[in-house]
C-alpha positions as CSV (number, residue, x, y, z in Angstrom):
1,M,-28.2,-89.7,-31.8
2,L,-27.6,-86.6,-29.4
3,I,-24.2,-87.0,-28.0
4,P,-23.6,-86.1,-24.3
5,Q,-21.9,-82.7,-23.8
6,E,-18.9,-84.6,-22.0
7,Q,-18.7,-86.9,-24.9
8,A,-18.9,-84.3,-27.3
9,N,-16.1,-82.3,-25.8
10,R,-13.9,-85.5,-25.7
11,S,-14.5,-85.8,-29.4
12,I,-13.1,-82.2,-29.9
13,S,-10.4,-82.7,-27.9
14,L,-9.4,-85.8,-29.8
15,L,-9.8,-84.2,-33.1
16,A,-7.9,-81.1,-32.0
17,E,-4.9,-83.3,-31.0
18,V,-5.0,-85.0,-34.2
19,S,-4.9,-81.9,-36.2
20,R,-2.2,-80.3,-34.3
21,T,0.0,-83.6,-34.8
22,V,-0.7,-83.5,-38.6
23,T,0.0,-79.7,-39.1
24,A,3.1,-79.7,-36.6
25,E,5.1,-83.0,-37.5
26,N,7.1,-83.5,-40.7
27,D,8.1,-87.1,-40.5
28,I,5.1,-89.0,-42.1
29,S,5.6,-92.2,-40.2
30,K,5.8,-90.5,-36.9
31,V,2.6,-88.3,-37.7
32,L,0.6,-91.7,-38.4
33,T,2.2,-93.3,-35.1
34,L,1.1,-90.3,-33.0
35,V,-2.4,-90.2,-34.4
36,L,-2.9,-94.0,-33.5
37,F,-1.3,-93.2,-30.1
38,I,-3.7,-90.1,-29.6
39,M,-6.6,-92.3,-30.7
40,S,-5.8,-95.1,-28.1
41,E,-5.7,-92.4,-25.5
42,H,-9.2,-90.7,-26.3
43,M,-10.9,-93.7,-27.6
44,D,-9.8,-96.5,-25.3
45,M,-8.7,-98.4,-28.4
46,L,-7.1,-101.7,-27.7
47,R,-5.3,-101.8,-31.2
48,G,-5.3,-99.5,-34.1
49,M,-3.9,-100.1,-37.7
50,I,-3.3,-98.0,-40.9
51,T,-3.3,-100.2,-44.0
52,I,-2.0,-98.7,-47.4
53,L,-3.0,-100.2,-50.8
54,N,0.0,-100.9,-53.1
55,R,-1.5,-100.1,-56.7
56,D,1.3,-101.9,-58.2
57,T,0.7,-105.2,-56.6
58,G,-2.8,-104.9,-55.4
59,E,-1.8,-105.8,-51.9
60,I,-3.0,-104.0,-48.9
61,V,-0.4,-103.8,-46.1
62,I,-0.3,-102.6,-42.4
63,K,2.3,-99.6,-42.4
64,E,1.4,-98.2,-38.9
65,S,0.0,-99.8,-36.0
66,F,-0.6,-99.4,-32.2
67,G,-0.9,-102.6,-30.3
68,L,0.6,-104.8,-32.7
69,S,4.4,-106.4,-32.9
70,E,6.4,-106.1,-35.9
71,E,5.6,-109.8,-36.6
72,E,2.0,-109.3,-36.5
73,K,2.1,-106.5,-38.7
74,E,4.1,-108.3,-41.3
75,R,1.2,-111.0,-41.2
76,G,-1.4,-108.4,-41.9
77,R,-1.5,-108.5,-45.5
78,Y,-4.8,-108.7,-47.7
79,R,-6.0,-108.6,-51.4
80,I,-8.7,-106.2,-52.6
81,G,-12.1,-107.6,-51.5
82,E,-10.4,-109.9,-49.2
83,G,-11.8,-109.9,-45.7
84,V,-13.2,-106.9,-44.1
85,I,-10.3,-104.4,-44.9
86,G,-10.3,-105.7,-48.5
87,Q,-14.0,-105.1,-48.8
88,V,-13.6,-101.5,-47.2
89,V,-11.0,-100.8,-49.9
90,K,-13.0,-102.6,-52.7
91,T,-16.3,-100.5,-51.8
92,G,-15.2,-97.6,-50.1
93,R,-17.7,-98.1,-47.6
94,S,-17.1,-98.0,-43.9
95,V,-17.6,-101.4,-41.7
96,I,-18.8,-101.9,-38.2
97,V,-18.1,-105.4,-36.9
98,P,-20.2,-105.4,-33.4
99,N,-18.5,-108.7,-32.5
100,I,-15.8,-110.2,-34.7
101,N,-17.0,-113.9,-33.6
102,D,-20.2,-113.4,-35.5
103,E,-18.5,-112.2,-38.7
104,P,-17.1,-114.7,-41.0
105,L,-15.6,-112.1,-43.3
106,F,-13.3,-111.1,-40.3
107,L,-9.7,-112.5,-40.7
108,N,-7.4,-112.7,-37.9
109,R,-4.4,-112.8,-40.0
110,T,-2.1,-110.8,-37.6
111,R,-3.1,-113.5,-35.0
112,S,-3.1,-110.6,-32.4
113,R,-6.8,-111.4,-31.2
114,K,-6.7,-115.0,-30.1
115,H,-6.7,-113.8,-26.3
116,E,-9.9,-111.6,-26.6
117,T,-12.1,-113.9,-29.0
118,K,-13.8,-115.5,-26.1
119,E,-15.2,-112.1,-24.6
120,G,-15.7,-110.6,-28.0
121,L,-14.2,-107.7,-29.9
122,C,-16.0,-104.8,-31.7
123,F,-13.9,-103.9,-34.9
124,I,-14.5,-100.6,-37.1
125,C,-12.8,-99.9,-40.3
126,I,-12.8,-96.8,-42.2
127,P,-11.5,-96.1,-45.8
128,I,-9.1,-93.4,-46.3
129,R,-9.5,-91.5,-49.5
130,A,-7.5,-89.2,-51.9
131,G,-10.1,-87.7,-53.9
132,S,-12.4,-90.4,-55.0
133,E,-9.4,-93.1,-54.8
134,I,-9.4,-95.3,-51.8
135,I,-5.8,-95.5,-50.7
136,G,-5.8,-97.4,-47.5
137,T,-7.9,-97.9,-44.2
138,I,-7.9,-97.0,-40.7
139,S,-9.3,-99.3,-38.1
140,A,-9.8,-99.9,-34.3
141,D,-10.4,-102.6,-31.9
142,R,-12.5,-102.1,-28.8
143,R,-13.3,-104.8,-26.1
144,L,-17.2,-105.1,-25.8
145,S,-16.6,-105.5,-22.0
146,D,-14.5,-102.4,-21.8
147,P,-16.0,-100.2,-19.1
148,A,-15.3,-97.1,-21.0
149,G,-17.1,-98.7,-24.0
150,E,-20.1,-99.4,-21.7
151,E,-20.1,-95.8,-20.7
152,D,-20.2,-94.7,-24.3
153,R,-23.3,-96.9,-24.8
154,K,-25.8,-95.0,-22.7
155,G,-27.5,-93.7,-25.6
156,P,-30.6,-95.2,-27.2
157,N,-28.8,-98.1,-28.4
158,E,-25.3,-99.7,-29.0
159,N,-25.5,-98.9,-32.5
160,D,-25.6,-95.4,-31.8
161,A,-22.5,-95.3,-29.8
162,L,-20.5,-97.3,-32.7
163,Q,-21.7,-94.9,-35.2
164,H,-20.1,-92.1,-33.0
165,H,-16.8,-93.8,-33.3
166,V,-17.3,-94.4,-37.1
167,D,-17.9,-90.5,-37.4
168,Q,-14.5,-89.9,-35.4
169,L,-12.5,-92.2,-37.4
170,S,-14.0,-90.6,-40.6
171,I,-13.0,-87.4,-39.9
172,I,-9.4,-88.5,-38.7
173,A,-9.2,-90.5,-41.9
174,A,-9.9,-87.2,-43.9
175,M,-7.0,-85.4,-41.8
176,I,-4.4,-88.1,-42.5
177,S,-5.2,-88.8,-46.2
178,Q,-2.4,-86.6,-47.3
179,A,0.1,-88.2,-45.2
180,V,-1.2,-91.7,-46.2
181,R,-0.8,-90.6,-49.9
182,L,2.7,-89.8,-49.3
183,R,3.5,-93.0,-47.4
184,Q,1.9,-94.9,-50.3
185,L,4.0,-93.2,-52.8
186,A,7.1,-94.2,-50.8
187,H,6.0,-97.8,-50.3
188,E,5.1,-98.3,-54.0
189,S,8.6,-96.6,-55.0
190,D,10.3,-98.9,-52.6
191,R,8.6,-102.2,-53.9
192,R,8.5,-101.3,-57.9
193,T,7.8,-104.3,-59.9
194,Q,7.3,-104.9,-63.5
195,I,3.4,-105.6,-62.8
196,P,0.8,-103.4,-64.6
197,Q,-0.6,-101.0,-62.4
198,P,-4.1,-101.9,-61.6
199,P,-6.8,-99.1,-62.0
200,A,-7.4,-97.0,-59.1
201,V,-10.2,-98.1,-56.8
202,K,-13.0,-95.6,-57.2
203,H,-15.7,-94.8,-54.7
204,T,-19.0,-95.2,-56.9
205,E,-21.6,-94.2,-54.3
206,Q,-22.8,-90.8,-54.5
207,E,-21.2,-88.5,-51.8
208,D,-23.9,-87.1,-49.3
209,E,-22.5,-83.7,-49.4
210,E,-20.7,-82.0,-52.6
211,G,-17.5,-80.7,-51.3
212,I,-15.4,-78.0,-53.0
213,P,-11.7,-78.7,-53.8
214,E,-9.1,-77.0,-51.5
215,E,-7.5,-75.1,-54.3
216,R,-10.8,-73.4,-55.2
217,R,-11.5,-72.2,-51.8
218,P,-10.7,-68.5,-50.8
219,K,-7.4,-68.4,-49.4
220,N,-8.3,-65.7,-46.7
221,I,-11.1,-67.4,-45.3
222,I,-10.7,-70.5,-42.7
223,G,-13.5,-73.0,-42.2
224,N,-14.6,-76.7,-43.0
225,T,-18.2,-76.6,-41.9
226,K,-21.2,-77.1,-43.7
227,P,-22.3,-73.4,-43.4
228,M,-18.7,-72.4,-44.7
229,I,-18.6,-74.8,-47.6
230,N,-21.9,-73.2,-48.6
231,L,-20.6,-69.9,-48.3
232,F,-17.6,-70.7,-50.6
233,K,-19.8,-72.2,-53.2
234,L,-21.8,-68.8,-53.3
235,I,-18.5,-66.9,-53.4
236,E,-17.4,-69.1,-56.5
237,K,-20.7,-68.6,-58.3
238,I,-20.9,-64.8,-58.0
239,A,-17.1,-64.2,-58.5
240,G,-17.2,-65.1,-62.3
241,T,-20.0,-62.4,-62.6
242,S,-20.1,-58.7,-62.3
243,A,-23.3,-58.7,-60.4
244,T,-23.9,-56.5,-57.3
245,A,-23.5,-58.6,-54.0
246,L,-24.9,-57.7,-50.5
247,V,-22.9,-59.4,-47.5
248,L,-25.1,-60.0,-44.6
249,G,-24.1,-61.0,-41.1
250,E,-23.5,-60.1,-37.6
251,S,-20.7,-57.8,-36.8
252,G,-17.2,-59.7,-36.3
253,V,-18.0,-62.5,-38.9
254,G,-15.8,-61.3,-41.6
255,K,-17.9,-59.6,-44.2
256,E,-14.9,-57.8,-45.5
257,L,-13.1,-61.0,-46.1
258,V,-16.1,-62.2,-48.1
259,A,-15.8,-59.2,-50.5
260,S,-12.2,-59.5,-50.7
261,A,-12.4,-63.2,-51.8
262,I,-15.3,-62.2,-54.4
263,H,-12.9,-59.6,-55.7
264,F,-9.9,-61.6,-56.1
265,K,-11.5,-64.6,-57.4
266,S,-12.9,-62.4,-60.5
267,R,-12.0,-61.1,-63.8
268,R,-11.4,-57.7,-61.9
269,S,-8.7,-59.1,-59.5
270,G,-6.0,-57.1,-61.5
271,K,-7.8,-53.7,-60.8
272,P,-8.4,-51.7,-57.5
273,F,-10.2,-53.3,-54.5
274,I,-11.3,-49.9,-52.7
275,K,-13.0,-50.3,-49.1
276,F,-15.0,-47.8,-47.6
277,N,-16.8,-47.9,-44.1
278,C,-20.0,-45.9,-44.3
279,A,-20.2,-45.3,-40.7
280,A,-16.6,-44.1,-39.9
281,L,-17.1,-40.4,-41.3
282,P,-19.5,-37.6,-40.7
283,E,-22.4,-37.4,-43.3
284,S,-20.9,-34.1,-44.4
285,I,-17.7,-35.7,-45.3
286,V,-19.1,-39.1,-46.7
287,E,-20.3,-37.6,-49.8
288,S,-17.2,-35.9,-50.8
289,E,-15.2,-39.2,-49.9
290,L,-17.3,-41.4,-52.3
291,F,-17.8,-39.2,-55.2
292,G,-15.1,-36.6,-55.0
293,H,-15.4,-32.8,-55.2
294,E,-14.4,-29.9,-57.4
295,K,-12.0,-27.0,-56.4
296,G,-13.9,-24.3,-54.3
297,S,-16.9,-26.4,-53.9
298,F,-16.9,-25.9,-50.2
299,T,-14.6,-24.4,-47.5
300,G,-11.3,-26.3,-47.5
301,A,-11.8,-27.6,-51.1
302,V,-8.5,-26.2,-52.3
303,A,-8.1,-28.7,-55.1
304,T,-10.1,-31.1,-57.1
305,R,-10.2,-34.5,-55.4
306,Q,-11.2,-37.8,-56.9
307,G,-13.6,-40.0,-54.9
308,R,-13.5,-43.6,-54.1
309,F,-15.8,-44.5,-57.2
310,E,-13.1,-43.1,-59.5
311,L,-10.3,-44.7,-57.7
312,A,-12.1,-48.0,-58.1
313,A,-12.6,-47.6,-61.9
314,G,-12.5,-51.2,-63.4
315,G,-12.3,-52.7,-60.0
316,T,-14.5,-53.3,-57.1
317,I,-15.7,-51.1,-54.2
318,F,-16.7,-52.4,-50.8
319,L,-19.3,-50.4,-49.1
320,D,-19.3,-51.5,-45.3
321,E,-22.1,-50.6,-43.1
322,I,-24.2,-49.4,-46.1
323,G,-27.4,-49.0,-43.7
324,E,-25.7,-45.8,-42.2
325,L,-25.8,-43.8,-45.5
326,S,-28.3,-40.9,-45.5
327,L,-31.0,-40.8,-47.9
328,P,-29.5,-38.0,-50.2
329,I,-26.2,-40.2,-50.6
330,Q,-28.4,-43.3,-51.3
331,A,-30.0,-41.6,-54.2
332,K,-26.7,-40.8,-55.6
333,L,-25.5,-44.5,-55.1
334,L,-28.9,-45.7,-56.8
335,R,-27.9,-43.7,-59.9
336,I,-24.3,-45.1,-60.1
337,L,-26.0,-48.7,-59.9
338,Q,-28.6,-47.8,-62.4
339,E,-26.8,-45.4,-65.0
340,K,-22.9,-46.1,-64.0
341,E,-22.5,-42.2,-63.8
342,F,-22.4,-39.4,-61.1
343,E,-21.2,-35.9,-60.6
344,R,-18.5,-34.8,-58.1
345,V,-19.6,-32.4,-55.4
346,G,-20.0,-29.0,-56.5
347,G,-19.4,-30.2,-60.1
348,S,-21.5,-30.5,-63.3
349,K,-19.5,-32.8,-65.4
350,T,-21.1,-36.1,-65.7
351,I,-18.4,-38.9,-64.9
352,K,-19.0,-42.5,-66.3
353,V,-17.5,-45.4,-64.0
354,D,-17.3,-49.2,-64.3
355,V,-17.4,-50.3,-60.9
356,R,-18.7,-53.5,-59.2
357,I,-20.2,-52.7,-55.9
358,I,-20.2,-54.9,-53.0
359,A,-22.2,-53.8,-49.8
360,A,-22.4,-55.1,-46.2
361,T,-24.5,-54.7,-43.3
362,N,-25.2,-56.1,-39.9
363,R,-28.4,-54.3,-39.8
364,S,-31.8,-55.4,-41.2
365,L,-32.5,-53.3,-44.3
366,E,-36.2,-54.5,-44.4
367,N,-36.7,-52.8,-41.1
368,L,-34.7,-49.7,-42.1
369,I,-37.1,-49.5,-45.0
370,L,-40.1,-49.6,-42.7
371,D,-38.6,-46.8,-40.7
372,G,-38.1,-44.7,-43.7
373,Q,-34.3,-44.7,-43.2
374,F,-33.3,-46.8,-46.4
375,R,-34.7,-46.6,-49.9
376,E,-36.6,-49.4,-51.2
377,D,-35.6,-49.3,-54.7
378,L,-32.0,-49.1,-53.7
379,Y,-32.4,-52.2,-51.4
380,Y,-33.8,-54.1,-54.5
381,R,-30.9,-53.1,-56.6
382,L,-28.4,-54.2,-54.0
383,N,-30.0,-57.4,-52.9
384,I,-29.6,-59.3,-56.4
385,F,-27.2,-61.8,-54.8
386,P,-27.4,-61.8,-51.0
387,I,-24.7,-63.7,-49.2
388,T,-25.1,-64.4,-45.5
389,V,-21.8,-65.1,-43.4
390,P,-22.7,-67.6,-40.6
391,P,-22.1,-66.5,-36.9
392,L,-19.1,-68.4,-35.0
393,R,-21.7,-70.2,-32.8
394,E,-23.2,-71.9,-35.9
395,R,-19.7,-73.3,-37.0
396,K,-18.4,-74.4,-33.8
397,T,-16.0,-77.0,-35.1
398,D,-14.0,-74.1,-36.9
399,I,-13.2,-72.5,-33.8
400,L,-10.1,-74.8,-33.3
401,L,-8.8,-74.0,-36.7
402,L,-9.1,-70.6,-36.3
403,A,-7.8,-70.5,-32.8
404,D,-4.6,-72.3,-34.0
405,Y,-4.3,-69.8,-37.0
406,F,-4.6,-66.9,-34.6
407,V,-1.9,-68.5,-32.5
408,E,0.5,-68.7,-35.3
409,K,-0.3,-65.4,-36.2
410,F,0.5,-63.6,-32.9
411,N,3.5,-65.8,-32.3
412,Q,5.0,-64.3,-35.4
413,Q,3.9,-60.5,-34.4
414,N,4.8,-60.9,-30.7
415,Q,8.1,-63.2,-31.2
416,K,6.3,-65.8,-29.0
417,G,6.6,-69.6,-29.1
418,V,3.1,-70.9,-28.0
419,R,2.9,-74.5,-29.2
420,R,-0.5,-75.7,-28.1
421,I,-3.9,-75.0,-26.3
422,S,-4.6,-76.8,-23.3
423,T,-7.6,-79.3,-23.0
424,T,-9.3,-76.9,-20.5
425,S,-8.6,-73.8,-22.9
426,I,-10.3,-75.7,-25.7
427,D,-13.4,-76.6,-23.5
428,M,-13.8,-72.9,-22.5
429,L,-13.6,-72.0,-26.5
430,M,-16.0,-74.5,-27.6
431,R,-18.6,-73.8,-24.8
432,Y,-18.6,-69.9,-25.1
433,H,-21.4,-68.4,-27.2
434,W,-19.1,-65.9,-29.2
435,P,-21.3,-62.8,-29.5
436,G,-18.5,-60.9,-31.2
437,N,-17.8,-63.9,-33.5
438,V,-14.4,-64.3,-35.2
439,R,-13.1,-60.6,-34.4
440,E,-13.7,-61.5,-30.5
441,L,-11.9,-64.9,-30.9
442,E,-9.0,-63.1,-32.7
443,N,-8.7,-60.5,-29.6
444,C,-9.0,-63.5,-27.2
445,M,-6.1,-65.5,-28.7
446,E,-4.0,-62.4,-29.1
447,R,-4.4,-61.7,-25.3
448,A,-3.7,-65.4,-24.5
449,V,-0.6,-65.6,-26.6
450,I,0.9,-62.4,-24.8
451,L,0.1,-63.8,-21.5
452,S,1.5,-67.1,-21.9
453,E,4.8,-67.8,-20.2
454,D,5.3,-71.7,-20.9
455,N,4.4,-71.8,-24.6
456,V,1.1,-73.4,-23.7
457,I,-2.2,-71.4,-23.6
458,H,-4.2,-72.2,-20.2
459,G,-7.6,-71.4,-19.3
460,Y,-6.5,-68.6,-17.0
461,H,-5.0,-66.8,-20.1
462,L,-8.4,-66.3,-21.6
463,P,-10.7,-63.2,-20.8
464,P,-12.8,-63.3,-17.7
465,S,-15.9,-63.2,-20.0
466,L,-15.0,-67.3,-21.0
467,Q,-14.0,-67.9,-17.4
468,T,-17.2,-67.1,-16.0
469,A,-19.3,-70.3,-15.2
470,E,-22.5,-68.6,-16.3
471,S,-21.1,-67.6,-19.6
472,S,-19.8,-71.0,-20.5
473,G,-23.0,-72.6,-19.3
474,T,-21.1,-74.7,-16.8
475,P,-21.8,-73.7,-13.2
476,Y,-19.5,-75.2,-10.8
477,T,-21.3,-76.6,-7.7
478,G,-18.4,-78.4,-6.0
479,S,-16.5,-77.5,-2.7
480,L,-13.6,-75.3,-2.8
481,Q,-11.4,-78.3,-2.2
482,Q,-12.9,-80.1,-5.0
483,K,-12.3,-77.0,-7.3
484,L,-8.7,-77.0,-6.2
485,E,-8.1,-80.7,-6.7
486,S,-9.5,-80.2,-10.4
487,I,-7.0,-77.5,-11.1
488,E,-4.2,-79.6,-9.5
489,K,-5.0,-82.7,-11.6
490,E,-5.2,-80.7,-14.7
491,M,-1.5,-78.9,-14.1
492,I,-0.2,-82.6,-13.5
493,I,-1.9,-83.8,-16.9
494,E,-0.4,-81.0,-18.7
495,A,3.0,-81.3,-17.1
496,L,2.8,-85.2,-18.1
497,K,2.1,-84.5,-21.7
498,R,4.8,-81.8,-22.0
499,T,7.3,-84.5,-20.8
500,R,5.8,-87.4,-22.6
501,G,5.1,-89.1,-19.5
502,N,8.3,-88.7,-17.8
503,M,7.5,-88.5,-14.0
504,S,10.7,-87.1,-12.8
505,R,10.7,-84.3,-15.2
506,A,7.0,-83.3,-14.6
507,A,7.6,-83.4,-10.9
508,A,10.8,-81.1,-11.4
509,E,8.4,-78.7,-13.6
510,L,5.6,-78.5,-10.8
511,G,8.3,-78.2,-8.1
512,L,7.3,-81.4,-6.4
513,S,9.2,-84.2,-5.2
514,E,9.0,-87.4,-7.0
515,R,7.4,-89.1,-3.9
516,I,4.7,-86.4,-3.8
517,M,4.2,-86.6,-7.7
518,G,3.7,-90.4,-7.3
519,L,1.0,-90.0,-4.5
520,R,-0.7,-87.4,-6.6
521,V,-0.7,-89.6,-9.7
522,K,-1.9,-92.4,-7.7
523,K,-4.9,-90.4,-5.9
524,F,-6.1,-88.7,-9.0
525,G,-5.9,-92.3,-11.3
526,I,-3.7,-90.8,-14.0
527,N,-1.9,-93.3,-16.2
528,Y,1.3,-91.7,-16.8
529,R,2.4,-94.2,-19.3
530,K,-0.4,-93.4,-21.8
531,F,1.6,-90.0,-22.4
532,R,4.7,-92.0,-23.6
533,P,5.1,-92.1,-27.4
């Protein structure tokens, strides 16, 4: 199903808030409670539950909830295989119940749904995994007659809308799995008994996508999208060899980081990693820089000097922008690749060197070969293991991860205290096409952190290229008054978020009287209560 842009943006905002909550909060119970609160705000959720499996007793209990009383929570206890929740824990499969009145497996054990059974409820339950082990579930109730729910169903059919919510919950379940694991261990410790521990529940079905464990991913590269997972797999495969690698990709995607990851995951990690930009120096200097020179070989050569290849002996040399090398230097480079030897400029002594070469370019070497600017034999020697780094526009869901990382980085560098990125700013970041890739995003976030005065990054802190309607693909067609009201509404919502729904404090922050604040909230239809924890 193709999700409308507005709905996709809401999903991104939801996941961004959940991500920041999981990373910013240390209290595990508070993390899970806040996640359910965020879900209720973004998904029009009537109730939400996080259940945890006690492996000692085989019992599944509700540990955190939204919309349930303490008494109702206490009644919500299940065995593995019992009811919908028990089946999800047993099989590891997500379950969608379009109407609980039509599902005999559904157990209203909490007795919290007696008032809605006439009009019907939709129930979605997703497994929470730690590796292949099922440790609990996350579930949500939605009214079938909910207006927002009806709006969500404007796709080809209702099943597509429900599947969209399943996808959202599946991502959230992955985000909170570590927190749930800690909560599970604490629960088991509190209620430890002499009952033998049953075997862990495993997910027996083949996963759709074969991931790569976090500990085996490069520490210097951020990304969770499928293109990045594929990139990590390629890095891992080539790192254990001594093969030459050619890193391809647009300017600013992080080709140097890929080369660094390959080196430091290889057996050469204890040896030098030398970087050289082939386009940074004039041609007359490049040869001396790479291969060194003998004393007196040219004017100014007052002493013998080692080149980058000698300095990288036993390690790795990274040649960035290799398409800029002249043909004579390409010939010497080809000799190193083939024979592992070269001579310094002005010297006759052959020097043997064991160096791994990783080259990179943002140009098409095939086109340079056709134009006579690049040697075909060198191209085939370099192109043993090509690695293409995806541009940022092809990994949109990584933008928020990168943005949060850069905010933290520039907070430390500039002694700032930016804590979050506003919803409007997130929308602008997600809509922009990023021709400069990660490097451009990094520059944008540095500027925004420096400009921020209230520890929040707003849309007006981002560069003009992101604020232009044409660049974001969202031209504004309303009147000036409509635009001003839109900005006013955004500022009120941001203030209510900061003050956790406290109308008086929000009014004071905005310089409004409480009466005017009340009138504005009523005018824009803002529910201030939903911002209260």
